[in-house]
C-alpha positions in Angstrom: 4.4 -0.4 -27.8 3.2 0.5 -24.5 5.2 -2.7 -22.8 8.2 -1.6 -24.6 8.4 2.1 -23.0 7.1 -0.1 -20.0 10.2 -2.3 -19.9 12.7 0.7 -20.3 11.1 2.7 -17.5 11.5 -0.3 -15.3 15.1 -1.0 -16.2 15.5 2.8 -14.8 14.3 2.0 -11.7 16.5 -0.6 -11.4 19.3 1.2 -12.2 18.1 4.2 -9.6 17.7 2.1 -6.9 21.4 1.4 -6.6 22.3 5.5 -6.6 19.9 6.2 -4.4 21.0 3.4 -2.3 24.3 4.4 -2.2 23.0 8.6 -2.0 21.1 8.1 0.8 24.0 5.9 3.2 26.2 8.6 2.6 23.7 11.5 3.3 23.0 9.4 6.4 19.3 9.3 5.7 18.1 5.9 7.3 16.0 4.6 9.0 15.0 5.2 12.6 13.6 2.0 14.8 11.1 2.8 17.6 12.4 2.4 20.9 9.5 -0.1 22.2 10.0 -1.9 18.5 11.3 -5.4 19.5 14.9 -6.3 20.0 15.6 -8.2 16.9 15.3 -4.6 15.1 18.1 -2.8 16.4 20.6 -3.9 13.5 17.9 -2.2 11.1 18.6 1.5 12.3 20.4 3.3 9.5 19.1 1.3 6.7 18.3 3.6 3.8 14.4 4.6 3.9 11.8 6.4 1.6 12.4 4.2 -1.1 9.3 5.1 -2.5 10.6 7.9 -4.0 11.6 5.6 -6.8 8.5 3.2 -7.0 5.7 5.6 -6.6 6.9 8.1 -9.9 7.8 4.5 -11.4 3.8 3.8 -10.5 2.8 6.6 -12.2 4.5 7.0 -15.3 3.9 4.1 -16.2 0.3 4.4 -15.8 0.1 7.7 -17.8 2.3 5.5 -20.7 -0.6 3.3 -20.5 -3.2 6.2 -21.0 -1.1 7.2 -23.8 -1.6 4.1 -25.6 -4.9 3.3 -24.7 -6.3 6.4 -23.1 -8.6 4.2 -20.0 -8.9 6.7 -17.4 -7.9 4.6 -15.0 -4.3 5.0 -15.7 -4.9 8.6 -14.6 -7.0 8.4 -11.6 -4.3 5.4 -10.4 -1.5 8.2 -11.3 -2.7 10.3 -9.2 -3.4 8.5 -6.2 -0.6 7.2 -5.9 1.4 10.4 -6.4 -0.9 12.0 -3.3 -0.5 9.4 -1.2 2.8 9.6 -1.3 3.5 13.0 -1.6 2.1 12.9 2.6 4.2 9.9 2.9 7.1 12.0 1.9 6.7 14.6 4.4 6.1 12.2 7.2 9.7 10.6 5.9 11.7 14.2 5.5 10.2 14.9 9.2 11.3 11.7 10.5 14.5 12.2 8.8 15.0 16.1 9.9 14.3 15.6 13.2 16.6 12.1 13.4 13.2 10.2 14.9 10.9 7.4 13.7 8.2 9.5 14.4 8.1 11.8 11.3 4.4 13.7 11.1 2.3 13.4 14.0 -1.1 10.4 13.4 -3.2 13.4 14.0 -1.7 15.4 11.3 -1.0 13.1 9.1 -4.4 11.4 9.3 -5.6 15.3 8.3 -3.7 15.0 5.4 -5.3 11.6 4.1 -8.5 12.9 4.4 -8.0 16.1 2.6 -6.4 14.3 -0.2 -9.0 11.3 0.1 -11.7 14.1 -0.3 -9.4 16.0 -3.6 -9.8 12.9 -5.1 -13.5 12.6 -5.1 -13.5 16.1 -5.6 -11.8 15.7 -9.0 -12.3 12.1 -10.1 -16.2 12.2 -9.0 -16.4 10.7 -12.7 -13.7 7.8 -12.1 -16.6 6.0 -10.6 -18.6 7.0 -12.9 -21.6 8.5 -10.9 -22.7 5.4 -10.3 -22.4 4.8 -6.0 -22.7 1.1 -6.2 -21.0 -1.5 -4.8 -20.4 -5.4 -6.2 -21.2 -8.3 -4.0 -18.2 -11.2 -4.6 -20.4 -14.3 -5.3 -23.8 -12.4 -6.4 -25.0 -10.4 -8.9 -26.7 -8.5 -6.5 -25.0 -4.8 -6.6 -25.0 -2.5 -3.2 -26.7 0.7 -3.9 -25.6 3.8 -2.2 -27.2 6.8 -1.1 -24.2 9.8 -2.9 -23.3 11.1 0.4 -23.0 7.7 2.6 -20.8 7.0 -0.8 -18.6 9.6 -0.4 -17.9 9.4 3.2 -17.1 5.1 2.4 -15.0 6.5 -0.3 -13.2 8.3 2.2 -13.1 5.6 4.8 -11.8 2.9 2.1 -9.2 5.8 0.9 -7.9 6.6 4.7 -8.0 3.3 6.2 -6.1 0.8 3.1 -3.8 3.6 3.2 -3.0 3.2 7.1 -3.5 -0.5 6.8 -0.8 -0.8 3.8 1.5 1.4 6.6 1.1 -0.7 9.5 1.7 -4.1 7.6 5.5 -2.1 7.0 6.8 -3.7 9.2 9.2 -6.5 8.1 11.4 -6.8 5.3 9.4 -7.6 2.2 5.9 -8.0 4.4 4.1 -4.3 2.7 5.5 -5.3 -0.8 5.1 -8.8 -0.9 1.1 -9.1 -0.2 0.7 -5.2 -2.5 1.7 -7.5 -5.2 -0.4 -10.2 -4.4 -3.3 -8.4 -3.5 -2.8 -5.8 -6.1 -2.3 -8.2 -9.2 -5.4 -10.3 -7.9 -7.7 -7.2 -7.6 -6.5 -6.2 -11.0 -7.0 -9.8 -12.4 -10.5 -10.1 -10.9 -11.5 -6.3 -12.9 -10.2 -8.0 -16.1 -12.7 -11.2 -16.1 -15.0 -9.7 -14.6 -14.9 -5.8 -15.8 -12.6 -6.0 -19.0 -10.3 -4.0 -17.6 -6.7 -3.4 -19.2 -4.6 -6.1 -18.2 -1.1 -3.6 -18.8 -2.9 -2.1 -15.3 -1.4 -5.2 -13.9 2.4 -4.3 -15.3 2.0 -0.5 -14.6 1.4 -1.4 -10.7 2.6 -4.7 -9.5 5.9 -4.6 -11.5 7.5 -1.6 -9.9 6.9 -3.0 -7.0 8.4 -6.3 -7.5 11.6 -4.2 -8.8 11.8 -2.5 -5.3 11.1 -5.9 -3.2 14.1 -7.4 -5.2 16.3 -4.7 -3.0 14.0 -5.0 0.3 13.8 -8.6 0.7 15.7 -9.4 3.4 18.0 -8.0 4.6 17.0 -4.9 3.1 19.2 -2.6 1.6 16.2 0.0 2.0 13.3 0.5 3.0 9.9 2.2 1.4 9.3 4.6 3.9 5.8 6.0 4.3 6.4 7.5 1.1 5.9 4.2 -0.3 3.2 2.8 2.3 1.0 5.3 1.8 0.8 5.2 -2.0 0.0 1.5 -2.0 -3.5 1.5 -0.1 -3.8 4.5 -2.1 -3.2 2.6 -5.6 -5.7 -0.5 -3.4 -8.3 1.9 -3.1 -8.0 3.6 -6.3 -8.5 0.3 -9.1 -10.9 -1.2 -5.8 -12.9 2.7 -6.1 -13.1 2.6 -10.2 -14.3 -0.9 -10.8 -16.5 -0.2 -7.8 -15.0 -4.0 -6.6 -14.6 -2.8 -3.1 -15.9 -5.7 -1.3 -13.0 -7.8 -3.3 -10.7 -6.0 -0.9 -11.8 -7.8 1.9 -10.4 -11.0 0.6 -6.9 -9.8 -1.7 -6.6 -7.1 1.0 -7.0 -10.0 4.5 -3.7 -9.7 5.4 -3.6 -5.1 5.7 -7.1 -6.2 7.2 -5.3 -8.1 9.8 -3.0 -6.1 10.8 -4.9 -2.9 11.5 -7.7 -5.1 13.2 -5.1 -6.1 15.6 -4.1 -2.5 16.0 -7.5 -1.6 16.9 -8.1 -4.7 19.5 -4.6 -4.4 21.3 -5.5 -0.7 21.9 -9.2 -1.1 22.9 -8.6 -3.9 24.8 -5.7 -2.2 27.3 -7.9 1.1 27.4 -10.9 -1.3 28.0 -9.7 -3.8 30.0 -5.7 -2.6 30.9 -4.7 -5.5 29.5 -3.5 -6.8 25.9 -4.3 -9.2 23.8 -1.3 -9.4 22.0 2.4 -9.5 22.8 3.2 -6.5 20.4 1.0 -4.7 17.2 0.5 -4.9 14.9 -0.1 -8.7 14.9 3.6 -9.9 12.7 5.4 -8.2 15.6 2.9 -10.2 18.1 4.5 -13.3 15.9 8.1 -11.9 16.4 8.0 -11.9 19.7 6.4 -15.6 19.1 10.0 -16.2 18.2 9.2 -16.9 14.3 12.1 -16.1 11.8 11.2 -12.4 9.8 11.3 -14.4 6.7 8.9 -17.3 7.7 6.5 -14.3 8.9 6.4 -12.5 5.8 6.4 -15.9 3.6 3.4 -17.2 5.5 1.1 -13.7 5.6 1.5 -13.9 1.6 0.6 -17.1 1.2 -2.4 -16.1 3.4 -2.9 -13.0 1.5 -2.4 -15.4 -1.8 -5.2 -18.2 -0.6 -7.6 -15.8 0.3 -7.1 -13.4 -3.4 -7.8 -16.6 -5.0 -10.8 -17.5 -3.1 -11.6 -13.4 -3.9 -11.3 -15.1 -7.7 -13.2 -17.9 -7.5 -16.4 -15.7 -6.6 
């Protein structure tokens, strides 16, 4: 029965996206391109943004349907994580639209909100980790146990870090959404095969983003905005912390991690040596400036994510 309701809700999402896109165009709620970005992105100026306003609530509703029928707390946990981090992104997108520039919230304010809501999640959903502070180690029977307070620090770091990572990856048509679909599907599949997670979780988390990708594939009719990209990181972190499979994200979330590392390396190198390692960061822009076609970068990054996700599944 939950599948029936899920298909109905996905149908509504598919119906709402063209309405949202048309409304956003009329209201001129479009993307503002950063002046330091690649020149190739000029044509994207004005493309409707904040598409996460449609698919993030869809993820939440589908997960609540899962909870009503299957009574598994993971659905509530994922739904709340998606909404909280989507809310931060919404503030950022709305601020950007009001100011009519690419920069919405300042990096400091966004970071503080991410920290705050990570702590809120931890305090209200500590029972999501069942009071057990450990990680399963891929490819072994070893369990990495933590002191309660150190685990809390790592928990907040994971949510903040991964929501930023998915946000940084959202720079090309289909890049963040496509890699999230692979990452989330395999992360949940690992939880299904190893820890008896409900299969419906794949349906509830992945398919709303598949619907979004239909409208986000190059040339994108809509961007997810920070509303969507921050929520994606929150969703992945919630799934990983619930099943204690955070270390598996090193494989299933490899693209997001590499994108983030490229920014850290670039900034550190410039501050310490006065030189850049990449033509531009995050690294997908480096390949753009190397004259790789945008769709090739997206496809190859998804292939890399798929390969490492298969490796994670085999461990």
